[in-house]
N, C-alpha and C positions, 0 to 999 in steps of 0.2 A: 201213300195214297193208294187205296185199293181200287179194284176194277169198277165198282159201283160209282165211286167218286169221279173216276176218269170218265166213265160213261156220261155222268151228269154234266161235266165240263164240256165234253164233246157235243152233247145235245144242245146245251145253251149256246155254244159257239156256232153250231150249225144253224140254229134258228136265227141268230143274229145275221149271219152271212146271207141266208135265204131272204130275210126281210129287206136287207139293203139291196140285194139283187132284184127283188120283186119291185121295189120302188123305182129303181133306176130303169129297168126294162119297161115298166109301165109308163113312166114319164117319157122315155125316148119314143116309144111306139105311139102314144097319144099325141105328142108334139109333132111327130112327122106326119101323122094322118091329118091332124087339124090344120097344119100349116098349108096343106094342099087346097083348102077351101077358100075360094075367092070371097072377098068381103061383100060383093054385090049379090050374093045368093040370098033367097028369101029365108025367113026364120025357120020354117019347117025343114028346109034342106040343111041348114046349120045344125038343127037338133038331130036330124037323121045321121049326119056325118059324125056328130059328137057321140051319139049312142053306138054307132058302128065302130068308132075308134075305141070306145070303152070295151066293147065285146072283143074286138081283135086284140087289144092290149091285154085283156084277161087271158085269152087263149095263149098268147106269147108268154106271159108271165107263168102260167101253169106249166107249159112245156119247159121253160127255162129253169124253173125251180125243181122240176122233176129231174132234169139233167144234172143240175148242181147237186141235188140230194144224192144221186147215184155216184157222182164223182167224189163227193166228200166221203161217203161210205166206203168206196173203193180205196181211197187214200188212207183212211183210218185202218182198214183191214190190212193194207200193205205195210203200214208202219208197225202194227201189232205183230204181224208175222215176222217182219224183219227183226224187231226187238227180241222176239222169242227165240230166234235162231242165231243171235249175234253174241259174240263174246266181246265185251267192252273192257278197255283198260283206261285208267286215268293217266295223268301226265307222269306219274312215278312208275308206271308199269304194273300197278296193282289191278288185279282183275275185278271188274264191277259186275255183279250179278243183277240182272234185271228179272224181277218176278212180277208177273201180272196174274193176280189171283181173282178167280170168280168168288163171289161172296158165299155161294153154296159149298165150295170146296174148303173154305177156311174154318 
């Protein structure tokens, strides 16, 4: 598997993780804010709280996905650097060479 294919797998995986995190954080935030609204409030107040919950939820989701995006990138970079500098051996003691090629270099 060359670097381009690895990058595609990482990108797809990252998008999947960010989507799940976004949905989870949005649901938690909205549920917590909407649960604080007493049932006896007038409709306009319920709408205002609902819209406010949506805005706050989106802000939290944006910051959370930004954080996760950075952490995923940092982890991928750390793994790549570790593999580049690592001498691996299989169970028989045979050296395993890890080659990560950029498409432009091949």
